[in-house]
N, C-alpha and C positions, 0 to 999 in steps of 0.2 A: 942385215939387221932389219927387223920389221919396223916400219915407220908408224908413229902413233896417230890415232884418230881422236881429235879433241872436240868435245861438244860443249857449247856454252848456251845454257838455257835460262840464265838469270841476268839482271842488269850487271854489266861488267865494263871495265875500262882495260883494253888490251893495248899494250905498247911494247916498245923494244928497248932492252937495256943489256949491254954486254953480250950480244949475240943470243939473248934469251927472250922468249915471249913472257912478258910480265903481266900477271893477272891481278887486278885490284877490283874490289867490290865496293861500289859507292854506298850501298846500304850499310856496310860496316864502317867505312871511313867517316860517314856523316853522323853516325850514332854517337852522341856525346856521352852516353851512359857506359860505353865499352872502354876498358882500360887501354892505354897506349900500346902496351906489349901485345895485347890480343890483336890489335889492329895491324901491328907489324907482322905477326905470325900469319895473318889472313892473306898476306901478299904471297902469291905463288909464282914460280918461274919454271919454264920448260925450255931446254936447249932447242934452238931452231932446227938444227940438223936432225933431231929426232922426230920431227913433225911431218906427216904425210898429208893429212886432211884436217881442215878446221871447219867446223859447222857452227854458224851463227844463228841462233834461234830465239832472239828476243829483240824487241824494238828499241830497248834502251842499252844496247851494246855499242860502245865506241871503240873503233880500231884505228890506229894511227897509220898514216901513209908510209912512214918508215918501216913499220912492222909488215905491212902488205908487201912492200918492195922486197924485203929480205925473205919473206915466206915464198914469194914467187921465184926469187933468185935460187932458192933451194928446192924448186919444183914441187912445192906444196899446192894442193887444191883448196880453194876457199869456197864454201857452200853457204848460201844465204837461204833462210826459210821465210815463208809468207805468214800471214796472220793466222792461218790454220796449222802452223808449225810443220808444214811439208816443204822439202827442198824446192826452191824455185829459181835459184841463180847459181852459176858456177864460174869462178874466175881461175884461169890457168895462165902460166907464163907464155909469152909469144915466142921466146927462143928457148927451147928445152934441150938442144943438142948442138954440139960444135960443128957438125957437118950437115946441118939442117937443109941447106940449099940443095946439096947433092941428093939427099933422101927425098926431098920434095919432088925433084925431077924424076927420080925413079918411080915414085908413086903416080905422078901425072902421066908417065909414059906406059904404065901397066896396060896390057892389052885386054880386050873384053874376054877372050877365051880364058886368060889367066884368072881374071876376076871371077868368072863363072865357076871355074874349078875351085877356087878358094872359098866361094860361097857354098858350094856343094859340101866341101869338107866341114865348114862351119855348121851347116844344118845337120849333117850326119852326126857330128859329135854332140850337138844339142839334144837330138832325139835319143842318142845313146845314153846321155846323162839323165834324161827324163825317165828312161827305162830303169836306170840304176836307182834313181830316187824312189820309183814305185817298188822296186825290190826292197829298199830300205824300209818302206812303209808296209811291206807284206801285202802289196796289191798286185794282182796279175799284170805282168808286163809283156806278155808274149806278143801283144798287138804291135809293139814298137819294132821288133826284130827285123821283119821284112822291110820296114820303112828305112831305118838308118843304114841298112846294108845295100839299099838300091837307090840312093839319092843320085840323081843325074846332074850333069853340068848345069849350074844356075838354078838347081832345084826346079827343073822344068815341070815336074808333076805336082809341085806345091805340097810335098810331103810335110813341110813344116806346119802348114795349116791343118792337115789331116791329123798329125800327131797331137797338135795343140787341142783340137776338139775332144779327142779321147782323154788327153792328159787332164784338162781342166774339168771335164765332165766326171772324172773319177778320183781326183786327187784327195777328196775328203771321204772316200768310201772305206778307208781303213777301219777295222774294228779292234786293232791292237793298241791304238794310242788312247790312253785314258783321257776323258773329257770330250772326245768327239761325239759320243752317243748323246750327250746333253745339248749339243749344238745343232738342233734340227734344222736351223736356217741354212746350214751348209749343204744340205741335201740338194738344193737347187742353186748352188753357187754358180755365178757367171763372172768370168774374169773380164773386167773392164776398168780402164783407168779411172773413170768417173763413177764406178759402181759402188755399191754399199760395202761395208766392212765384211770380210777382212781385206778387201782390195786396197785399203789405205796402208795396211801392213806391207803388202807386196810392193806398192808404189814407193814406200819409204826405202825399203831394201834395195829396189832396183835403182833408185836415184843415187844411193850411196855406191852401188856397184858401177853405175855409169860414170860417176866422178872418178872412181878408182881407175877405171879403164882409160878414161880421157887423159888423166894424169900420166899414165904409162905410155900412151900414144905420143904425147908431146915430148916426153923424155926420150923416146926412141927417134925423135926427129921427123915425125910424120904429121900430115895435116889432119886434124880430127874432123874437119868438115867434109873431106872427100872420102866417101865410103866405097866399099867394093860391091855393095848391093843397095843400101839405103841412099837415097839421093834427093830427099825433100829439100826444096830450095830455101825453106825457112828453118832448117835444122842445122845448127852449128856443130853437131857432134855425130854426124852420120857414121863415121868409122867406129866410134865408140859403141854405137848401137849395133853395128855389125859384130864386132869382136866380143861383145859381152853376151851374145846369145847362148853359147855353151856354158856360160857361168850362171845363167838364171836359175837352173835347178838347185844350185847351192844356196841361193837366197831362199828359194821355196822350202828347202830343208829346214832352214832356221825358222822361217815363218810358221811352218807346220808344227814344229816342236814348241814354239811359243804359244800358239793357239791351244795345243793339247794341254799345256801346263797352266796357262793363265786365262784362257778364254778370249773373248773378243771385246774390244771397246770402240765406241764411235770415234773418240779421240785417243791417239796413242799416248799412254802415260809415259813419264820419263823413265821408269824402271824397265819398260818394254823397249824404249829407244836405246837404252844401254845395251840390251841384248842384241838389237839389230846392228849396233855399232861394232859388234864383234865380227861382222862379216869379213872385213878386209884381213883379219888375222886368222880366220878359220883354215884348217888344213885341207889341201886338195892333193891329188896325185898328178904330177906333170912329168912326162917323159920317164916314168918309172920311179920318180922320187917324190917324197912328201915335201910340200912347200906351202907356206902361207899364201892365201889367195892374192894378196897385194903383190907379192913377189912373182906369182904365177902370171898376173896380168902384164908385168914388165917383160917376162920371157915370151909371152904371146906376141906382144907388140914388136919385139926385136926379131922374132921368127918371121913376122910379116915383112919386115925390112929385107930379110934375106930372100924371101920369095920374090919380092919386087926386083932385087938385084940379080936374080937367077942363081943364087947360091944353094937354095933348097926348094923343094916343091910342096912341102906341107907346113901348115901353120901348127904350132904347138898349142894344144888345148888341154884342159884338165879333165881328169876322171875322178869319180867318187872314191874316197878312201875305203 
């Protein structure tokens, strides 16, 4: 079953009742001009077991401790947004798997050669997916082929950066997507977290992807802080940043289609956020089967556990449909 991604962008009171997330709207409850029946109908409930991600994007949202406890017990991720409406915080359960200690030990004992081989697989699949995305956009993708076919252990030649320079320098060169020709500012687009739009679109999508992957990592019984490549001492989600790399082009696909149809905004409007929130449910191909992205991240994390345990040698990563 695909878990639901819930977005709250208005003043709300979120609580727990009968294993359901109860949503009440203060603006409705306090309005004396509204009939009582209307106020009752304005209360919504969602089964906790159906929820995968909760996004809180308003300063006047109240969420109870009881609700947070049950959400985390059911391995839901809770994302909070800042005053610019961009994801800034992520809450995950501390215990997401019954044999977590055993899996922690296998992760901690992983050898450097193994981690370098796993990172090479990760980068090879990322570049391959970038090539597939360019094919989807009808952009020449021949540049990528010798790169993803020749990634060495640990990506010693830094093909990830080589591919990224070409990818971001040409991602908006497509002439087949309506709307691009009117967006002349995209001709000199530079991908940077703090850069001008549409960097904010990519940032939002990647933040959602990161939370989805971190949730899957915890559910698999792994430490999200301990990466196979990323090792920033201030980064609590190094492993999520590692495993999400081959998934990034799927976010890019959604963002490009949004820009082509709706253009660019300095601030991401709610109707665009709704489209971005579809990312966990989008279809990918994993191990020859079509799967929602959220389910694919779970299988990726479990496959990494098997690599650490010596049961298999390859991480399962998605391909474009």
